[in-house]
N, C-alpha and C positions, 0 to 999 in steps of 0.2 A: 338122761337125755335133756337137751336144752328145751326150756319151755317155749311154746309158741310165742312169738315176739311181734309186737306192733311198734313200728318206728314212726315218729311224727316229727318231721323236720320243719323248722321255721324257714322262711325264705330270706327276707331282708337282713343282711348282716351275718347270716349263717351260711346260706347257699350262694348268694350273690350280693354284689353291691351295684346299685343302679345309678350312682352319681347324683342322687337327689331328684330323680325323675318323678317319684311319687309326690314329693313335697311341691315340686313345680306344678304338677297336675292338680293337686288340691287347691293351690293358690289360684290357678287358672279357672277352676270351677267356681270358686267363691267370687272371683271378679266377674265372671260371665253372668252369675245369678244376681249380682248386686242390685242392678236396676229393677229387676223383676220383683224382688221381695224386700226392696228398700234396705239393703245391706250397705254398710259403710266400712268396708274392710280397711283397717288401719295398716300401716306398714309392717306391723308385727303379727297381724292376724295370720294364722296358719303356719307360723314359723317356730312353734314349740317343737320339742323333741317328740318324734313319732315312735320312738323305740318301744317295741312290744305292744303298741296300741292296735286295736282293730280299726278297720276303715271307717266303720260307723261311728266309733268313738272319736276318731280324728275329725270327721266332718261335723259331728255334734259340737266339739270344742271350737272348731273353726267358726261355725255359725254364731256361737255365743260371743266369741271375741269380736266378730264383725257386727254385733248388735242385733242378730236375728233371733227368732224363736224356733228352736229345733224340734218341730213336730216330727213324728215318725214319717209322715208322707213327704215332708220337705227333705228329710234326710235321705229317703229313698231316691228322690229326684236328683239331689245333689251327688249322691254316690254314682248314679248313672252318668251325670255330667262329668264327674271326676274320671270315670272309666274311659269315656271318649277322649278326654284330655290326656289320660295316661297312655293311650295307644299312640298318640302323636309324640309325646315326650320320649317314650321308649324307642320309637322308630328313629328319632333324630339324635339319640344319645351316642356319643363317640365311644368306640370300643375300649379305649383306655379307662373310661369312667364307668362303663357298664360291663361287668365281667363276672365270671364264675370265680369264687374265692378259692385259695389254695387248698388242695387236698380233697375237695368235694367229690370230684369224679372218681378218684381212687376209692373213697369210702362208699360211694353209691354202688360201684362195681362189686365190692366185697359184700355189701348187703344184699344185692340182687342175686348173688350166687348161693346164698345160704337158704336151705330149705326151712320151711316153717316160719318165715319172716314176711310180714306185710309192710311194704315200704310206702309210706304216705307222708302227707303234709300236716302240720299243725301251725296255722298261720292266721294272722289278723287280716290278711287280704281277703276280700270276697273272692269267690271261685273264679269269676271272669278275670279279675285283676291278677290273681295268682297265675293263671294260664298265660296272660299277656306277658308278664314278667319272665316266666320260665321259658316260654317258646322262643323268646328273643335270643336265648343262649343255648337252645337245644336240650333243655332239661325237662320240659313238661311231660314227655312220654315216660319218664322214669317213675312217675308216681301214679298209682292206680286209684287213689282215693285221698281224702283229706278231711280235716276239720277246718272250717273257714270262718272268716269274719261275717259271712251271711248266715251262719248257723247260730251265732250268738254274739252279743257285744262283749260279754264277759269272756276273758281268755280261757279260764278254766273250763267253762261250759263248751266252748268250741273244741278244745282239746279232747274233752270227754266224747264229743260227737265223733271226732276222728278215730278215737280208740274203739268205739262201738263199731264203726264201719270196718276198721282193720280186723277186729276179732271175727266179724261176720265173714269177711273175705277168707279168713283162715278156717272157717267152719267150726269155731270154738267159742264157748261163752267167754265174755270179757274177763271174768274172774279167774279163768284158767290161763290167761295170757300175761306175759310181762310187757308192760308199756314203757317206752322210752321216749322222752321229749328231748329233742336236740335244738338248742337255741342260744341266743347271744345276749339276752337281757334278764333283768331281775323278774320281769313278768313271766318269762318262760319258766323260770325256776319256781315261782309261786304257783303257776298253773299246774305244773307237774306235781308239786307237793299236795295241792288241793285234791287231786284225783288219785293220789297214792301211786304215782308213776315214778320211775327213775328219771333223772335229768342229767344229760351231758351238756355242760355249758361251755361255750367257746368265746374267747375274747376277740372276735373278729368284727364286732359291732362297736357301739359307742362306749361300752362299759369295760373298765380295766379288769384284768384277770383277778387281781387282788380283791376288788369289790365283789366280783361274782363268787369267789371262794368264801367270802364272809357269810354268804347266804346258804352255804352248805348244800350245794347240788351234789348228786351222787358222784359225779366226776367233773373236773374242770380242766380245760386245756387252753393254751394260747391260740391254737387254731387246729384245723382238721388234718394237718400234715403230721402231727405227733404220731409216732409209731404205736402208741398204746390206744389210740382212738378206736380202732376197729374192734379190739377185744372189749373195750368199755361198752361200746354200743351193742354189740352182738351177744356178748357173754357176761357182761356185768362184772368184769374183772380187769 
């Protein structure tokens, strides 16, 4: 029989593309806070690659680049400001830039139909941000739980938190479950490796398939339309 399985899907670059809504929201939050905490955002502040980073890590780095002191309290407040800005950016994003990636809904349908599978998220987004992003394209209700950027700034730890929640949902101890991380960056692969999970890497984000394969995920595909994706995710073959 197939082992109970916890699936943890990344959001940005794996399930959806937002056309840069998150980056614009971070920049907007930094600019809004500039006068209050004496930040001087440079033109490049907040413009680094966010791929695989948690929201708190992104805000922390953005603060440093803008000359701020990233205390935990200030990061909390900036994350809240970012989320308010994100709601605006998501709402105004054009449909051709903000969309579900190819193959996603087919894969989610197959996962939802399988008994003994907990379908969740493993994302650097804080929970509210994850909801905002997924509700806009009708995917939020697909996921009963997750590991989020508000659980931990370290990606391996947030993925572990998601795995624990998924196992609890299945009524099984975590060690009895197969855990699969599905993501598009080297950080997803590293997090999966760190917690002993399988990883299905997809090259629908910023990192080429060849580069992802060099990091030896369990499986790697160009995108989720590949006919072998469902078997890789659900059965490990």
